[in-house]
N, C-alpha and C positions, 0 to 999 in steps of 0.2 A: 504494500500500500504506500502510495506517495503521500507523506504527511503534509506536504505543502498544499495539496488539493483535496485529499481525502478527508472524510469525516468519520468519526467513530459513532457507533449507535448511541453511546452516552455522550451527550454534548457538554458544553461548559457547565460547571456546577452552579446551581442557584443557591442563594442564601436562604436558609430556612430555620425555623425553630426545631429543636431536637430533644430527644429523650435518650439517655445513655443506656445501652444494653451491652452485655458481655456475650461473645460468641466464641466458639472454638472452630478452627479451620484445619483441614489436613495440610501437611507440609506442601504438597503439590498445589493445592488451591491457593495457599498464601503466596507461593512463587508466581503463579499465574496472575494473581491480584497485583503483585508488585510490578510484573511486566506490563500489565494493562495500565497501571499508573504511570509508568515510564512513557508508554506510547501516548497516553492522554496528555502528559506534559509536553511532549514533542509536538503533538497536534495542535494544542490550544495555547502553548507558550506560557503556561503557568504551572509551576511545580505543585504536585498534590500527592499526599500520602495515600497509599492504597486503602487504608482503613477509612478515609474520608469518602471513598468511592462506594463503599458497601451499601449505604442506604439508597443511593441513586441507582445502582445496579439492581438492587432488590425491587425498588419502585418500578423501574422500567420493565422488569420481568413480570411483575404483578399486573400492571396495566395492559400488558399484551396477552395475558392468559385468558383464553376464551371462556373456559369453565368458570373462572373467577368473575369475569364480566357478567356471565349469566347469573351467577349467585347474587352479585350486587344488584342487578336489574330486578331479580325476583324479590330480593329483600327490600327493594325500593329505597336504597341508600347508596350514596357515593362512597361511604366508608363502611367496612364490616362492623358488626356489632361487637361491643366489648364483652369479654368473658364475664360470666356471673361469678362473683367471688365465692369461695368456699365458706360455708358457715358452720 
């Protein structure tokens, strides 16, 4: 891919409110994430940590998931319902 003319599926990162989560990744997935971050930085000219890409990659995946879109349409909501807390 020619980074001077090509675009990644994940575009420039928007600023957004966030909630902190902890996740575990396989070594291979972490390596791929770091490589993606390197390519993202080359493409958009702004250095970014791979960890910062995770929520954007996850969101891009979810909004393209057909079954998830069907679920949201059926539920009549743009966001999935929150889990019911254990009592």
